[in-house]
N, CA, C and O atoms as a Tripos MOL2 file, in Angstrom:
@<TRIPOS>MOLECULE
protein
  264   263    66     0     0
PROTEIN
NO_CHARGES

@<TRIPOS>ATOM
      1 N         118.4890  133.1550   65.9640 N.3       1 MET1
      2 CA        119.6820  132.6920   65.3980 C.3       1 MET1
      3 C         120.6970  132.4470   66.1350 C.2       1 MET1
      4 O         121.1010  133.3550   66.8620 O.2       1 MET1
      5 N         121.2660  131.3610   66.1390 N.am      2 SER2
      6 CA        122.4880  131.1870   67.1770 C.3       2 SER2
      7 C         123.9870  131.2190   66.4790 C.2       2 SER2
      8 O         124.2000  130.6960   65.3860 O.2       2 SER2
      9 N         125.0150  131.9130   67.2660 N.am      3 VAL3
     10 CA        126.2100  131.9480   66.4690 C.3       3 VAL3
     11 C         127.0770  131.2070   67.5290 C.2       3 VAL3
     12 O         127.2110  131.4460   68.7290 O.2       3 VAL3
     13 N         127.6580  130.1840   66.7030 N.am      4 GLU4
     14 CA        128.5850  129.3040   67.4000 C.3       4 GLU4
     15 C         129.9130  129.8120   67.4280 C.2       4 GLU4
     16 O         130.3570  130.4900   66.5020 O.2       4 GLU4
     17 N         130.5600  129.5250   68.4260 N.am      5 LYS5
     18 CA        132.0430  130.0580   68.4840 C.3       5 LYS5
     19 C         132.9190  128.9770   67.6240 C.2       5 LYS5
     20 O         132.6750  127.7710   67.6770 O.2       5 LYS5
     21 N         133.8810  129.4920   66.8910 N.am      6 THR6
     22 CA        134.7300  128.6790   66.4260 C.3       6 THR6
     23 C         136.1700  128.8610   66.7410 C.2       6 THR6
     24 O         136.3700  129.9380   67.3030 O.2       6 THR6
     25 N         137.2020  128.1640   66.5570 N.am      7 VAL7
     26 CA        138.3850  128.1600   66.5420 C.3       7 VAL7
     27 C         139.0980  129.5690   66.2490 C.2       7 VAL7
     28 O         139.7320  130.1570   67.1250 O.2       7 VAL7
     29 N         138.9360  130.0750   64.9090 N.am      8 GLU8
     30 CA        139.0050  131.4580   64.3760 C.3       8 GLU8
     31 C         138.7370  132.3880   65.2610 C.2       8 GLU8
     32 O         139.4830  133.3500   65.4470 O.2       8 GLU8
     33 N         137.6540  132.1910   65.8880 N.am      9 ASP9
     34 CA        137.0740  133.5960   66.6570 C.3       9 ASP9
     35 C         137.4430  133.3550   68.1140 C.2       9 ASP9
     36 O         136.7910  134.0740   68.8720 O.2       9 ASP9
     37 N         138.2200  132.6250   68.6550 N.am     10 SER10
     38 CA        138.5120  132.2280   70.0020 C.3      10 SER10
     39 C         139.9680  132.9950   69.9640 C.2      10 SER10
     40 O         140.5730  133.2170   68.9150 O.2      10 SER10
     41 N         140.4250  133.3590   71.2470 N.am     11 PRO11
     42 CA        141.6730  133.8030   71.6040 C.3      11 PRO11
     43 C         142.7360  132.9230   71.0770 C.2      11 PRO11
     44 O         142.6170  131.7170   70.8600 O.2      11 PRO11
     45 N         143.8890  133.7170   70.8750 N.am     12 LYS12
     46 CA        145.0070  132.8970   70.2970 C.3      12 LYS12
     47 C         145.6100  131.6110   70.9010 C.2      12 LYS12
     48 O         146.0520  130.6610   70.2550 O.2      12 LYS12
     49 N         145.5540  131.7410   72.3370 N.am     13 TRP13
     50 CA        145.9640  130.7100   73.2820 C.3      13 TRP13
     51 C         145.0320  129.3170   72.9730 C.2      13 TRP13
     52 O         145.5130  128.1880   73.0660 O.2      13 TRP13
     53 N         143.7670  129.5550   72.6300 N.am     14 ILE14
     54 CA        142.6570  128.5360   72.4350 C.3      14 ILE14
     55 C         142.9980  127.8800   71.0940 C.2      14 ILE14
     56 O         143.0390  126.6570   70.9650 O.2      14 ILE14
     57 N         143.2210  128.6750   70.1830 N.am     15 SER15
     58 CA        143.5210  128.3440   68.7960 C.3      15 SER15
     59 C         145.0500  127.3910   68.5620 C.2      15 SER15
     60 O         145.2520  126.5910   67.6490 O.2      15 SER15
     61 N         145.7630  127.6690   69.3980 N.am     16 ARG16
     62 CA        147.1010  126.9320   69.5850 C.3      16 ARG16
     63 C         146.7690  125.6980   70.4810 C.2      16 ARG16
     64 O         147.4820  124.7120   70.2970 O.2      16 ARG16
     65 N         145.9390  125.6250   71.2800 N.am     17 ARG17
     66 CA        145.8250  124.4440   71.9880 C.3      17 ARG17
     67 C         145.0720  123.3570   71.3160 C.2      17 ARG17
     68 O         145.3040  122.1580   71.4770 O.2      17 ARG17
     69 N         144.0900  123.8950   70.4980 N.am     18 VAL18
     70 CA        143.2300  122.8230   69.5160 C.3      18 VAL18
     71 C         144.0220  122.7000   68.4200 C.2      18 VAL18
     72 O         143.6840  121.6940   67.7960 O.2      18 VAL18
     73 N         144.9420  123.2860   67.8970 N.am     19 GLY19
     74 CA        145.8670  122.7080   67.0420 C.3      19 GLY19
     75 C         146.9390  121.6690   67.4160 C.2      19 GLY19
     76 O         147.4660  120.8300   66.6840 O.2      19 GLY19
     77 N         147.1430  121.9190   68.7320 N.am     20 ALA20
     78 CA        148.4070  120.8620   69.5010 C.3      20 ALA20
     79 C         147.3350  119.4880   69.5770 C.2      20 ALA20
     80 O         147.7150  118.3430   69.3290 O.2      20 ALA20
     81 N         146.1500  119.7950   69.9070 N.am     21 ILE21
     82 CA        145.2050  118.4680   70.0000 C.3      21 ILE21
     83 C         145.0910  117.9010   69.0040 C.2      21 ILE21
     84 O         145.2820  116.6870   69.0770 O.2      21 ILE21
     85 N         144.7370  118.4820   67.6360 N.am     22 ASN22
     86 CA        144.8230  117.9590   66.3640 C.3      22 ASN22
     87 C         146.0500  117.2920   65.9750 C.2      22 ASN22
     88 O         146.1120  116.1860   65.4360 O.2      22 ASN22
     89 N         146.9750  118.0060   66.2700 N.am     23 ARG23
     90 CA        148.4340  117.2710   65.8880 C.3      23 ARG23
     91 C         148.5080  115.8500   66.7800 C.2      23 ARG23
     92 O         149.0890  114.8990   66.2560 O.2      23 ARG23
     93 N         148.1050  115.7380   67.7100 N.am     24 ILE24
     94 CA        148.5690  114.7630   68.7450 C.3      24 ILE24
     95 C         147.5390  113.7900   68.2210 C.2      24 ILE24
     96 O         148.0290  112.6770   68.0270 O.2      24 ILE24
     97 N         146.1270  113.8970   67.9080 N.am     25 LEU25
     98 CA        145.4040  112.9240   67.3460 C.3      25 LEU25
     99 C         145.4640  112.3340   66.2420 C.2      25 LEU25
    100 O         145.0160  111.2020   66.0560 O.2      25 LEU25
    101 N         146.1480  113.1910   65.1930 N.am     26 LYS26
    102 CA        146.8510  112.8570   64.1480 C.3      26 LYS26
    103 C         148.1270  111.9190   64.0160 C.2      26 LYS26
    104 O         148.3860  111.2200   63.0370 O.2      26 LYS26
    105 N         148.9480  112.0390   65.2900 N.am     27 SER27
    106 CA        149.8990  111.2960   65.0880 C.3      27 SER27
    107 C         149.5810  109.6640   66.0430 C.2      27 SER27
    108 O         150.2760  108.6550   65.9170 O.2      27 SER27
    109 N         148.4840  109.7860   66.8720 N.am     28 LYS28
    110 CA        148.1560  108.6330   67.2850 C.3      28 LYS28
    111 C         147.4900  107.8050   66.3830 C.2      28 LYS28
    112 O         147.2460  106.6060   66.5230 O.2      28 LYS28
    113 N         147.2430  108.4610   65.5400 N.am     29 GLY29
    114 CA        145.9770  107.4290   64.8030 C.3      29 GLY29
    115 C         144.4370  107.1360   65.2930 C.2      29 GLY29
    116 O         143.9380  107.9920   66.0240 O.2      29 GLY29
    117 N         143.8130  106.2310   65.0180 N.am     30 ASN30
    118 CA        142.6000  106.0010   65.3450 C.3      30 ASN30
    119 C         142.1370  105.2960   66.7930 C.2      30 ASN30
    120 O         141.3340  104.3670   66.8760 O.2      30 ASN30
    121 N         142.7190  105.8480   67.7510 N.am     31 HIS31
    122 CA        142.5780  105.0040   69.2280 C.3      31 HIS31
    123 C         141.5550  105.9730   69.9920 C.2      31 HIS31
    124 O         141.6560  107.1350   70.3850 O.2      31 HIS31
    125 N         140.7630  105.2400   70.0310 N.am     32 ARG32
    126 CA        139.5000  105.8470   70.6820 C.3      32 ARG32
    127 C         139.8890  106.6520   72.1760 C.2      32 ARG32
    128 O         139.5210  107.8190   72.3070 O.2      32 ARG32
    129 N         140.5300  106.0710   73.1140 N.am     33 SER33
    130 CA        140.7620  106.5410   74.3740 C.3      33 SER33
    131 C         141.3810  107.9150   73.9160 C.2      33 SER33
    132 O         140.9580  108.8500   74.5960 O.2      33 SER33
    133 N         142.1370  108.2160   73.0880 N.am     34 PHE34
    134 CA        142.7520  109.5630   72.9610 C.3      34 PHE34
    135 C         141.6360  110.4110   72.8200 C.2      34 PHE34
    136 O         141.3790  111.2770   73.6560 O.2      34 PHE34
    137 N         140.8010  110.1660   71.5780 N.am     35 HIS35
    138 CA        139.8130  110.8560   71.1270 C.3      35 HIS35
    139 C         138.9510  111.3110   72.3130 C.2      35 HIS35
    140 O         138.8050  112.4700   72.7020 O.2      35 HIS35
    141 N         138.3550  110.0920   72.8660 N.am     36 GLU36
    142 CA        137.5870  110.7690   74.0690 C.3      36 GLU36
    143 C         138.0500  111.6160   75.0680 C.2      36 GLU36
    144 O         137.2370  112.4050   75.5500 O.2      36 GLU36
    145 N         139.3260  111.6080   75.5240 N.am     37 HIS37
    146 CA        139.7160  112.5840   76.3910 C.3      37 HIS37
    147 C         139.9170  113.7260   75.9830 C.2      37 HIS37
    148 O         139.8630  114.6270   76.8210 O.2      37 HIS37
    149 N         140.2000  114.0520   74.6330 N.am     38 PHE38
    150 CA        140.3240  115.3560   74.0600 C.3      38 PHE38
    151 C         138.9830  115.9320   73.5840 C.2      38 PHE38
    152 O         138.7580  117.1420   73.5480 O.2      38 PHE38
    153 N         138.2110  115.0940   73.2630 N.am     39 ILE39
    154 CA        136.4170  115.6530   73.0630 C.3      39 ILE39
    155 C         136.1410  116.4030   74.2220 C.2      39 ILE39
    156 O         135.7320  117.5470   74.0270 O.2      39 ILE39
    157 N         136.2660  116.0320   75.3460 N.am     40 GLU40
    158 CA        135.8570  116.8110   76.5250 C.3      40 GLU40
    159 C         136.6850  118.1590   76.6960 C.2      40 GLU40
    160 O         136.1220  119.2240   76.9480 O.2      40 GLU40
    161 N         138.0590  118.0370   76.5400 N.am     41 GLU41
    162 CA        138.9630  119.2130   76.5880 C.3      41 GLU41
    163 C         138.3130  120.1490   75.4340 C.2      41 GLU41
    164 O         137.8810  121.2380   75.8110 O.2      41 GLU41
    165 N         138.2290  119.8850   74.3370 N.am     42 HIS42
    166 CA        137.7060  120.5430   73.3180 C.3      42 HIS42
    167 C         136.4290  121.4150   73.4110 C.2      42 HIS42
    168 O         136.2780  122.5470   72.9510 O.2      42 HIS42
    169 N         135.5180  120.6410   74.1170 N.am     43 TRP43
    170 CA        134.3850  121.1860   74.4910 C.3      43 TRP43
    171 C         134.4780  122.3560   75.6380 C.2      43 TRP43
    172 O         133.7650  123.3600   75.6220 O.2      43 TRP43
    173 N         135.3670  122.0990   76.5330 N.am     44 ARG44
    174 CA        135.7650  122.8620   77.6340 C.3      44 ARG44
    175 C         136.3310  124.2420   77.0810 C.2      44 ARG44
    176 O         135.9640  125.3890   77.3340 O.2      44 ARG44
    177 N         137.2910  123.7950   76.2890 N.am     45 LEU45
    178 CA        138.0140  125.0370   75.4440 C.3      45 LEU45
    179 C         136.7540  125.8980   74.7460 C.2      45 LEU45
    180 O         136.6840  127.0760   75.0990 O.2      45 LEU45
    181 N         135.9640  125.5190   73.9910 N.am     46 MET46
    182 CA        135.0420  126.3420   73.1440 C.3      46 MET46
    183 C         134.1930  126.8710   74.0010 C.2      46 MET46
    184 O         133.7000  127.9130   73.5680 O.2      46 MET46
    185 N         133.7720  126.5110   75.2150 N.am     47 ASN47
    186 CA        132.7380  127.0830   75.9680 C.3      47 ASN47
    187 C         133.2590  127.7600   77.3180 C.2      47 ASN47
    188 O         132.4580  127.8430   78.2490 O.2      47 ASN47
    189 N         134.5400  128.2400   77.4720 N.am     48 THR48
    190 CA        135.0480  128.8270   78.3800 C.3      48 THR48
    191 C         135.1220  130.2250   78.1160 C.2      48 THR48
    192 O         135.4020  130.7310   77.0300 O.2      48 THR48
    193 N         134.7620  131.0190   79.5440 N.am     49 LYS49
    194 CA        134.7480  132.2070   79.4800 C.3      49 LYS49
    195 C         136.1320  133.1750   80.1590 C.2      49 LYS49
    196 O         136.2720  134.3630   80.4500 O.2      49 LYS49
    197 N         137.0340  131.9250   80.2190 N.am     50 CYS50
    198 CA        138.5480  132.4660   80.5570 C.3      50 CYS50
    199 C         139.1140  133.2100   79.6500 C.2      50 CYS50
    200 O         139.0620  132.7680   78.5020 O.2      50 CYS50
    201 N         139.7080  134.3390   79.8400 N.am     51 LYS51
    202 CA        140.5990  135.1840   78.8410 C.3      51 LYS51
    203 C         142.0500  134.8290   78.5720 C.2      51 LYS51
    204 O         142.7170  135.1140   77.5770 O.2      51 LYS51
    205 N         142.4270  134.1110   79.7170 N.am     52 THR52
    206 CA        143.8780  133.6190   79.3140 C.3      52 THR52
    207 C         143.8440  132.2940   79.8210 C.2      52 THR52
    208 O         142.9480  131.7170   80.4380 O.2      52 THR52
    209 N         145.2610  131.8010   79.3650 N.am     53 LYS53
    210 CA        145.4280  130.1780   79.7070 C.3      53 LYS53
    211 C         145.6950  130.0500   81.2110 C.2      53 LYS53
    212 O         145.3760  128.9930   81.7550 O.2      53 LYS53
    213 N         146.2150  130.9710   81.8840 N.am     54 LYS54
    214 CA        146.3940  130.9270   83.3850 C.3      54 LYS54
    215 C         145.0490  130.8050   84.1110 C.2      54 LYS54
    216 O         144.8160  129.9160   84.9310 O.2      54 LYS54
    217 N         144.1710  131.7690   83.7500 N.am     55 GLU55
    218 CA        142.9670  131.9660   84.2400 C.3      55 GLU55
    219 C         142.0980  130.0750   83.8060 C.2      55 GLU55
    220 O         141.4160  129.4400   84.6100 O.2      55 GLU55
    221 N         142.3610  129.7320   82.7060 N.am     56 TYR56
    222 CA        141.7310  128.3290   82.5690 C.3      56 TYR56
    223 C         142.2280  127.5910   82.9030 C.2      56 TYR56
    224 O         141.5050  126.5950   82.9030 O.2      56 TYR56
    225 N         143.5240  127.3200   83.3840 N.am     57 LYS57
    226 CA        144.2700  126.2920   84.1360 C.3      57 LYS57
    227 C         143.4090  126.2910   85.8310 C.2      57 LYS57
    228 O         142.8550  125.3770   86.4410 O.2      57 LYS57
    229 N         143.6350  127.8090   86.1890 N.am     58 ILE58
    230 CA        143.1290  127.7780   87.6550 C.3      58 ILE58
    231 C         141.5530  127.3720   87.5470 C.2      58 ILE58
    232 O         141.0250  126.7280   88.4540 O.2      58 ILE58
    233 N         140.9300  127.7250   86.5490 N.am     59 TRP59
    234 CA        139.5390  127.1190   86.7430 C.3      59 TRP59
    235 C         139.1620  125.6280   86.5530 C.2      59 TRP59
    236 O         138.2380  125.0980   87.1710 O.2      59 TRP59
    237 N         139.9490  124.9890   85.6470 N.am     60 THR60
    238 CA        139.8590  123.5270   85.5420 C.3      60 THR60
    239 C         140.5240  123.0790   86.6970 C.2      60 THR60
    240 O         140.1010  121.9350   86.8600 O.2      60 THR60
    241 N         141.2230  123.3040   87.4740 N.am     61 GLN61
    242 CA        141.8570  122.8430   88.5780 C.3      61 GLN61
    243 C         140.6360  123.0280   89.7480 C.2      61 GLN61
    244 O         140.3420  122.0890   90.4880 O.2      61 GLN61
    245 N         140.0660  124.1440   89.8150 N.am     62 GLU62
    246 CA        138.8160  124.3500   90.9790 C.3      62 GLU62
    247 C         137.7340  123.8150   90.4350 C.2      62 GLU62
    248 O         136.7900  123.9420   91.2150 O.2      62 GLU62
    249 N         137.4300  123.2610   89.4310 N.am     63 ASN63
    250 CA        136.1240  122.7370   88.9550 C.3      63 ASN63
    251 C         136.5180  121.3620   88.4840 C.2      63 ASN63
    252 O         135.7130  120.8630   87.6970 O.2      63 ASN63
    253 N         137.5010  120.6850   88.7660 N.am     64 GLY64
    254 CA        137.6670  119.1420   88.5380 C.3      64 GLY64
    255 C         137.4960  118.8970   87.2240 C.2      64 GLY64
    256 O         136.8700  117.8900   86.8950 O.2      64 GLY64
    257 N         137.9970  119.7300   86.2970 N.am     65 LYS65
    258 CA        137.8580  119.5270   84.8550 C.3      65 LYS65
    259 C         136.3870  118.9850   84.1730 C.2      65 LYS65
    260 O         136.2410  118.1870   83.2470 O.2      65 LYS65
    261 N         135.4820  119.6160   84.8670 N.am     66 VAL66
    262 CA        134.4570  119.3020   84.6110 C.3      66 VAL66
    263 C         133.8190  119.4770   82.9350 C.2      66 VAL66
    264 O         132.6710  119.1200   82.6720 O.2      66 VAL66
@<TRIPOS>BOND
     1     1     2 1
     2     2     3 1
     3     3     4 2
     4     3     5 am
     5     5     6 1
     6     6     7 1
     7     7     8 2
     8     7     9 am
     9     9    10 1
    10    10    11 1
    11    11    12 2
    12    11    13 am
    13    13    14 1
    14    14    15 1
    15    15    16 2
    16    15    17 am
    17    17    18 1
    18    18    19 1
    19    19    20 2
    20    19    21 am
    21    21    22 1
    22    22    23 1
    23    23    24 2
    24    23    25 am
    25    25    26 1
    26    26    27 1
    27    27    28 2
    28    27    29 am
    29    29    30 1
    30    30    31 1
    31    31    32 2
    32    31    33 am
    33    33    34 1
    34    34    35 1
    35    35    36 2
    36    35    37 am
    37    37    38 1
    38    38    39 1
    39    39    40 2
    40    39    41 am
    41    41    42 1
    42    42    43 1
    43    43    44 2
    44    43    45 am
    45    45    46 1
    46    46    47 1
    47    47    48 2
    48    47    49 am
    49    49    50 1
    50    50    51 1
    51    51    52 2
    52    51    53 am
    53    53    54 1
    54    54    55 1
    55    55    56 2
    56    55    57 am
    57    57    58 1
    58    58    59 1
    59    59    60 2
    60    59    61 am
    61    61    62 1
    62    62    63 1
    63    63    64 2
    64    63    65 am
    65    65    66 1
    66    66    67 1
    67    67    68 2
    68    67    69 am
    69    69    70 1
    70    70    71 1
    71    71    72 2
    72    71    73 am
    73    73    74 1
    74    74    75 1
    75    75    76 2
    76    75    77 am
    77    77    78 1
    78    78    79 1
    79    79    80 2
    80    79    81 am
    81    81    82 1
    82    82    83 1
    83    83    84 2
    84    83    85 am
    85    85    86 1
    86    86    87 1
    87    87    88 2
    88    87    89 am
    89    89    90 1
    90    90    91 1
    91    91    92 2
    92    91    93 am
    93    93    94 1
    94    94    95 1
    95    95    96 2
    96    95    97 am
    97    97    98 1
    98    98    99 1
    99    99   100 2
   100    99   101 am
   101   101   102 1
   102   102   103 1
   103   103   104 2
   104   103   105 am
   105   105   106 1
   106   106   107 1
   107   107   108 2
   108   107   109 am
   109   109   110 1
   110   110   111 1
   111   111   112 2
   112   111   113 am
   113   113   114 1
   114   114   115 1
   115   115   116 2
   116   115   117 am
   117   117   118 1
   118   118   119 1
   119   119   120 2
   120   119   121 am
   121   121   122 1
   122   122   123 1
   123   123   124 2
   124   123   125 am
   125   125   126 1
   126   126   127 1
   127   127   128 2
   128   127   129 am
   129   129   130 1
   130   130   131 1
   131   131   132 2
   132   131   133 am
   133   133   134 1
   134   134   135 1
   135   135   136 2
   136   135   137 am
   137   137   138 1
   138   138   139 1
   139   139   140 2
   140   139   141 am
   141   141   142 1
   142   142   143 1
   143   143   144 2
   144   143   145 am
   145   145   146 1
   146   146   147 1
   147   147   148 2
   148   147   149 am
   149   149   150 1
   150   150   151 1
   151   151   152 2
   152   151   153 am
   153   153   154 1
   154   154   155 1
   155   155   156 2
   156   155   157 am
   157   157   158 1
   158   158   159 1
   159   159   160 2
   160   159   161 am
   161   161   162 1
   162   162   163 1
   163   163   164 2
   164   163   165 am
   165   165   166 1
   166   166   167 1
   167   167   168 2
   168   167   169 am
   169   169   170 1
   170   170   171 1
   171   171   172 2
   172   171   173 am
   173   173   174 1
   174   174   175 1
   175   175   176 2
   176   175   177 am
   177   177   178 1
   178   178   179 1
   179   179   180 2
   180   179   181 am
   181   181   182 1
   182   182   183 1
   183   183   184 2
   184   183   185 am
   185   185   186 1
   186   186   187 1
   187   187   188 2
   188   187   189 am
   189   189   190 1
   190   190   191 1
   191   191   192 2
   192   191   193 am
   193   193   194 1
   194   194   195 1
   195   195   196 2
   196   195   197 am
   197   197   198 1
   198   198   199 1
   199   199   200 2
   200   199   201 am
   201   201   202 1
   202   202   203 1
   203   203   204 2
   204   203   205 am
   205   205   206 1
   206   206   207 1
   207   207   208 2
   208   207   209 am
   209   209   210 1
   210   210   211 1
   211   211   212 2
   212   211   213 am
   213   213   214 1
   214   214   215 1
   215   215   216 2
   216   215   217 am
   217   217   218 1
   218   218   219 1
   219   219   220 2
   220   219   221 am
   221   221   222 1
   222   222   223 1
   223   223   224 2
   224   223   225 am
   225   225   226 1
   226   226   227 1
   227   227   228 2
   228   227   229 am
   229   229   230 1
   230   230   231 1
   231   231   232 2
   232   231   233 am
   233   233   234 1
   234   234   235 1
   235   235   236 2
   236   235   237 am
   237   237   238 1
   238   238   239 1
   239   239   240 2
   240   239   241 am
   241   241   242 1
   242   242   243 1
   243   243   244 2
   244   243   245 am
   245   245   246 1
   246   246   247 1
   247   247   248 2
   248   247   249 am
   249   249   250 1
   250   250   251 1
   251   251   252 2
   252   251   253 am
   253   253   254 1
   254   254   255 1
   255   255   256 2
   256   255   257 am
   257   257   258 1
   258   258   259 1
   259   259   260 2
   260   259   261 am
   261   261   262 1
   262   262   263 1
   263   263   264 2
@<TRIPOS>SUBSTRUCTURE
     1 MET1         2 RESIDUE 1 A MET
     2 SER2         6 RESIDUE 1 A SER
     3 VAL3        10 RESIDUE 1 A VAL
     4 GLU4        14 RESIDUE 1 A GLU
     5 LYS5        18 RESIDUE 1 A LYS
     6 THR6        22 RESIDUE 1 A THR
     7 VAL7        26 RESIDUE 1 A VAL
     8 GLU8        30 RESIDUE 1 A GLU
     9 ASP9        34 RESIDUE 1 A ASP
    10 SER10       38 RESIDUE 1 A SER
    11 PRO11       42 RESIDUE 1 A PRO
    12 LYS12       46 RESIDUE 1 A LYS
    13 TRP13       50 RESIDUE 1 A TRP
    14 ILE14       54 RESIDUE 1 A ILE
    15 SER15       58 RESIDUE 1 A SER
    16 ARG16       62 RESIDUE 1 A ARG
    17 ARG17       66 RESIDUE 1 A ARG
    18 VAL18       70 RESIDUE 1 A VAL
    19 GLY19       74 RESIDUE 1 A GLY
    20 ALA20       78 RESIDUE 1 A ALA
    21 ILE21       82 RESIDUE 1 A ILE
    22 ASN22       86 RESIDUE 1 A ASN
    23 ARG23       90 RESIDUE 1 A ARG
    24 ILE24       94 RESIDUE 1 A ILE
    25 LEU25       98 RESIDUE 1 A LEU
    26 LYS26      102 RESIDUE 1 A LYS
    27 SER27      106 RESIDUE 1 A SER
    28 LYS28      110 RESIDUE 1 A LYS
    29 GLY29      114 RESIDUE 1 A GLY
    30 ASN30      118 RESIDUE 1 A ASN
    31 HIS31      122 RESIDUE 1 A HIS
    32 ARG32      126 RESIDUE 1 A ARG
    33 SER33      130 RESIDUE 1 A SER
    34 PHE34      134 RESIDUE 1 A PHE
    35 HIS35      138 RESIDUE 1 A HIS
    36 GLU36      142 RESIDUE 1 A GLU
    37 HIS37      146 RESIDUE 1 A HIS
    38 PHE38      150 RESIDUE 1 A PHE
    39 ILE39      154 RESIDUE 1 A ILE
    40 GLU40      158 RESIDUE 1 A GLU
    41 GLU41      162 RESIDUE 1 A GLU
    42 HIS42      166 RESIDUE 1 A HIS
    43 TRP43      170 RESIDUE 1 A TRP
    44 ARG44      174 RESIDUE 1 A ARG
    45 LEU45      178 RESIDUE 1 A LEU
    46 MET46      182 RESIDUE 1 A MET
    47 ASN47      186 RESIDUE 1 A ASN
    48 THR48      190 RESIDUE 1 A THR
    49 LYS49      194 RESIDUE 1 A LYS
    50 CYS50      198 RESIDUE 1 A CYS
    51 LYS51      202 RESIDUE 1 A LYS
    52 THR52      206 RESIDUE 1 A THR
    53 LYS53      210 RESIDUE 1 A LYS
    54 LYS54      214 RESIDUE 1 A LYS
    55 GLU55      218 RESIDUE 1 A GLU
    56 TYR56      222 RESIDUE 1 A TYR
    57 LYS57      226 RESIDUE 1 A LYS
    58 ILE58      230 RESIDUE 1 A ILE
    59 TRP59      234 RESIDUE 1 A TRP
    60 THR60      238 RESIDUE 1 A THR
    61 GLN61      242 RESIDUE 1 A GLN
    62 GLU62      246 RESIDUE 1 A GLU
    63 ASN63      250 RESIDUE 1 A ASN
    64 GLY64      254 RESIDUE 1 A GLY
    65 LYS65      258 RESIDUE 1 A LYS
    66 VAL66      262 RESIDUE 1 A VAL
């Protein structure tokens, strides 16, 4: 049985970032370019092992936002 990570199970900084992404997408409407950019960031946020936002920023800078 696989357990998927959800926004509710993640640290507070990830929940706030996902909320900010959702607000941005809602205000921009249905523009594909915005959605494609934030889909990748959402995937990185849900799969990160970083405990803090500072660690996450350093990790994304070192790994080229892969």
